[in-house]
N, C-alpha and C positions, 0 to 999 in steps of 0.2 A: 862530436857533431860537426858536419861540414856546413859552412856558412854560405847561404845563397842570398844574393841581392837581386831584387827585381827592379828593372828600369823600364817603366811602362806608364803611359798617361791614363790607362784605364784601371779604375779601382776593381772592376770585375775580373780583369786578367790577374791582378795581384792576388785577389782571393782565390782564384782558380789555381795559380801556381802554388800558393801556400797550402791549399787543400790537397793538391797532388803530391807534394813533397814532404809535408810534415808527417809525423808518425813513422818516419824512416830514419835514415842516417843524416837527414838534412834539417837545418834550422834556417827558416826564411827570416832574415834579420831586418829587412826594411824594404820600402818601395820608394823609388825616385820617379817623379812625374815627367822628367825630361832628361836628356843626356847631360846637361850642365850640372844638375844636381846629382845625377848618377856618378859623375866623376868625382865629385866631393865625397859622396858616400863610399865610393870605392876606396879612397884614401882612409876614411874613418874605420870601415869594417874589415878591409882586406879579405873579401869573400873568396871562397874556393871556387865559386861558380856564379855567373851572372846570366839572368834571362833578360833579353833585350828586345824591345819592340823596334820595328823599323820606322813607323810613321809616328812622330811625336813633335810637339811644338818646341821652339827654341833651338834644339840640337837633335837631329834625327838619329836613328840607330846606326846608320852607316858612318856618319861622322863620329859618333860616340865609340863605336867599335874601333875605328882608326886610332882614336886618342887612347883607348884602353890598351891596345896592342902596343902603342908607342911607349906607354908607361911600364908595361910588363908583357914582353913577347910570349910569355907562357900563360897568359890569362885564359881562362876557360869561359867561353860565351856560347849560349844557345840563343839564336836569333829566332824571334816569334814574329810571324807576319801573316796577315790575311792574303797578301799578294805573294804568290809562289812562282813568279816568272823566273825563267832560266837566267836572265841577265843578273837579277838580284842574287840568286843562289851563287852564280859564278863570282860576282863581286864580293859576296860575304866570304867565300872560300879564299879568295885572293888576300883579303884583309887579314885572315887568320881566325875566323869564326869557327868554333869547334863543331857546331851542329846547328841545324835549322829545322824548325817545325812550323807547319801551317796552322793558323787559327781557323776554326776552333780545334784545339788538340784534345786528345783523350788523356785523362790523368795518368794512366799507366804508360802512355807513349812518352810523356815528359819524364816521369820517374825513371823509366828504362834508359832514356837518352842521357839523363844526368848521371845515372850510375855507370853507364858505358864510358862517358867522357872522363869521369873521375876514377874509373877503374875500381869501383866498390860493388 
């Protein structure tokens, strides 16, 4: 099983990610409500994939993505955001984010993107 960590302040999104990815090759291990906690959980779980919200309290998704890539340049991140502006997409790619999906996403969209990124 491939481990997935969700970093999102919305319990609804955590449930949506879990529902989209479980019963496949993925195990959604936990949810962090902000980037600071997400970095701690990254160390704890060493996930194969992270879904990352952009807008969160304490430490937003852009800051979190930068910190994750600094820890591991090969980290696999799917950024999730209701905001799909081009500047954000460009910034995410520059940081090293593997993929980007707009909220609300379709479950099969997330599953396909996760499989594509991890090559499964």
